[in-house]
VEXBATOR-176648 format. One record per residue (C-alpha): x, y, z. Coordinates in steps of 0.1 Angstrom, whole numbers, plus 5000, padded with zeros to 4 digits. Layout:
BEGIN
XYZ...
//
This chain:
BEGIN
440676543501437476353513436876393549434176253572430676133557432576233521433176583529435876753506438676963517440877203498444077183511445377503501442277683517443377513550446877583547446277943540444577993574440977943564438377813581435577643559432077603573430577353551427177373534425877013532424376893502422376573493425376453470427176463504430076663495431177023506432377323485434977453508435177763485432777893509435177993535434078173567436578393589434078373620436678093635439278393635437178583663438578463696434678493711432978313681435278023685435178013723431477993718431477703700434077473721432877583759430977343772426877383768426177073786423877043815425777013848424076933880426976993905427277383912430777563910433377493934431277213947432776833939432176723908433676373908434876203943436375893947435675683978437875433989438775343955441075003954442174843924444274533927446374263900446373943919448174003948449074323942447274623953448174923929445475153944444575153980441775253998441975633975439675863984439176243971437276473952437676713921435477043926433977223892436177483880439477383889442777213879443776923904447176803898447276373908450876323916453476073931456775883921457075603898454175313908452675563929449475413914448575773893447575583860445875333878443775593894442775773859442175393846439375323875438075653872437275623832436375263832439675103821439974893853436974783870437874853913438074583939436274833963435575213966433275373944433475693919430675933920430476173895428076473889426076343917426075953902427775663908430075543883430475163892429674953868429175193839431175053808434075303790431475423763429075533788431275693810432775893782428976023773428576103809430876363805434676233814437176253784441076183786444176153769447175903772450675903786451275743747449875923721446975723705445775923671444475743641447875853619445875813584443076023595443776423592443776623619440176703614438976373608440476273641438576553663435476483644435876113658435476263692432176423684430476053674429976043714427276293713425776203682421976023680421675923640421475533639423475353615420575303591420375693597424375753587423475523558420475673543421976033550418676153568418776553576419576463610422676273603423876573575423076813607425076623630428176583605428176993594428077043633430876793640433376933612432377313630433277183663436177043648437877333634436777543662438777303685441577303660441577703665441377693699444177463705446177643679446677413650443777503624446077513597446977183599443377053595443776843567447476693572447376343582448076303620451076123618452876403600452476643626454876763651454976573684453976913702450476933677449976573678449476603715447276953709445476713684444476433714443376723738441276883709439676513705438976473741437176863741434976713713433076513732432076803754433276643785432776823820435976643828439176673813441476423822444976473810447876203816451376333814450476583786453976753781455976403781458576513754458576873755460877133753460777393781458877683753456477373746455777333785455377723787452477713758450777393771450377603804448677873787446477613770445777403799445077763818442577853787440877523791439677573825438477963819436477833792434377633818436277293818436977103850440576963846442376653863446476643852448676363858452176503852455976443864457076793855456676943886457077383878454277273855452477133880453277383909452577643882449077523866446877353895444777503920445077203940447276893944446676533952449876303959449975913961452275703971452375303969448775333959447775563986447075923994449376084015448976454011445976693995446377073991447477373977450877373954452877573981451477334010452377023992455777143980456477174016454776884028457476644047455876354034455676453997459476564001460376194014458276013992459876183957463476203973463375923998464175914036467475924052469375594067468975674101465175754094464875414077466275254106463875414134460975304110461674894109459274854137455474894132453774924100457075004078458474674088455074474083454774624048458474524040458374174054454974144034457374154001458873874010456473634017454973393989451673293984451273004003453573064030453073194065455873344079458273634062462373624061463673984050467373914030470273954050473874084031476173794041479973784035480573694002481473314000483273403966485773673956483973963936484873893900486174203895489074353915488274713930490674933911490375323909491875463882491875833870490875713831486975673831485675323825482675483804482675833792479675933771480076273749477276473736475076203733471576263716468776023713465276083697462075913699460775983666460476373666461176373700464576453710464576273746468076343751469876713741473476613739474476443774477876383786479176213817481675973829482275693851485575603865486975223878485475133907482875423914479375433921477675703901473875793904471675993876468976153895465676333882461876323879460476093859460676203820464576343824465776093805467275873832465875543814466875673777470075753790470375363803469175193773471375413749474475273767472874973765472874943728468974903727468375313714470475473687472075773691471476043669475176213680478176223701479575893711480075623740483475523750483575223773487775093782489075293759486875193730484175333710481175123710478775403698477775153668478274833692475374573690473374533726474774193729477874263720478374513750477074243771480174013763482374353770481174373804478474643802475674483819472074623828469074533855466574683836463674883853460574693860462674383868461874183835462273833849461173543830458473443852458073073841461873043848463072913881465573133904467972903892467272933855466973333855470673333868471773093844470373333816472773643830475573423821474173323789476073583766479473533785479773123788482473053815485772883809485472683836482872503858484672633888484172983878480872963874480372813907482673063923479973353906477173183915478273093950479273483950475673613941474073383968476173533992475273893989471373703987471073414006466973453996467373363961469373053974466772953994464172943963466272843936463972623925461372873927459973033898460573373893456673463885456073343920458773553939457773883960458474253947461874273965462673873956462073973920464474273923466974063938466773813913467474103883470574193900471973863911471173793870473374073858476074003881476073653867477573803836480573943855480074313845482674503846480174833844476774703862474074943851471074953881467575133863465075223896465974903918464275083943460775143925457474993942459374843970458474924008461175174025462574914047463274684017464474963996467175024025467974644018468474643985470674973987473074834012473374503991474274783962476574923986478274643989478474503956480374833947482974783976483574433966484974593932481974583910481474993890478075083889475675303871472475393892469375533877467175623911464575833924465375803958467776043962468876014000469675653995470975673964473375983972474475884008476475593988477675753955481075873946479476093925475576203910474576413878471376563878468976533846466076743842464176753805467276553787470076783797472776753828471877043848474376953880476976713890478576643917479776473950477176253964477176374001477576733987474776733966472776553999471776904008471677083975468677273965468977173931468176803941464476873955464377153925464676873903462076673919459576933929459977243910461477453937463677743933
//
């Protein structure tokens, strides 16, 4: 097999666990029959892996510091004057609910986004105007939420790509294969093999990256990042898709990385992993820092608990004045307007499309549902029931499998095993648009409104797959939706992309209701909204259910969701860990455990 710079690798030798340190010849080929066992020695591996670069910052002092870091996307402030520091030699966790601004912060630090305000200081120098490749050379490396490997290249070749950040050979030097180029090539292969040994996948060095297991691909991405010889390693959700055993192994690897002299910044949604591996934690919510401290203190911080579990109705009502009310109102202000009007739940002007009829026979029955993303098993045998007229909630931290469940129910993901029964009919193999016609309707995460279409046109798209027999039926349904969301009636001719976040969420729910759902699937309706607006959205959801529409709700705001739910299921890493009545789960420690890794 041909490797970087024309190097030849013997697959059988590598498969046997040998590590070849090539002798670079004038012809540019490597004889791997001369294998050296040196990298099997843990001390020798650590000596090659450990960073040898000069770092100005002393151990325990701030290696990276953000000062008022702000990132905006148009009129949306995704990161709002965030200031924190990462001390050399520590593992810092950066956590927060969906939409909190964690990945945006990562991208601002690593040069993917240019901050609108504020400064990032790294090892005593500002990074504000540095390009991405310059930031890598300065010593910041990262992994990504979605694995980004070169699938047709071997594992070793992927790691060698990372070493290029430290190479000094010019393009002509590489073409002419100068002594410096050959020396750097040899060193790159040696370091690459040491890193593969370090992360535990050296025997797979000559396998193509796309053929590795998901867990090994994650480890390979970490090895490639380490190949840049970083002063700071940024890991973005490295445990996504891992089973418990893989997560335990990852915790050991992260500790080993820190113990070998690296500083680590970690974004992760598995709170048990975060609490078990980090030295300190910074918490973001709505783009702002709300907490900074030791894991034990963060886990019990009232602001952090409220950010993850939500605020009860009585507290939300008390927060309607002051800053909370202003923040909520701002979501309903469009560009060019000077006033803000909060939506009010009105009495429906038309009868609900589905009569209330709570029966013992489930409207939806899910049996042993297994869903895979390639080699990743995202759902491990989910079973649940939703009765006619119920409001049922799926709770769980990010990555628990909630959205995957909703997409599978909607027909957007195939089942590897199990079945879905709706109104007594097996719909497991039914296509997505046929499920819409049958009455199973989803309002997706992220709203998904058509930005170039008006509010009226967006609503009409909702009933496109289920045309009305009579115009009077259409008029009645539209009037019902406008009764629930009077703000949409006021904005019916306005383009959807110009609506505020709260108005777009209302439009997404209204569009789903136009299809006259027998079962309404709502995926994270509160995501990215201010507390006051969240309260209004949940009151409307409760009203929709009270009028007879069966609802299956995916939600992170446990307080608001459980207050209105008949029943709830708690998901953790693709499995149902607990189920019970909504009010009973409000005070159940299992909910806090699912979100914050307690217990």
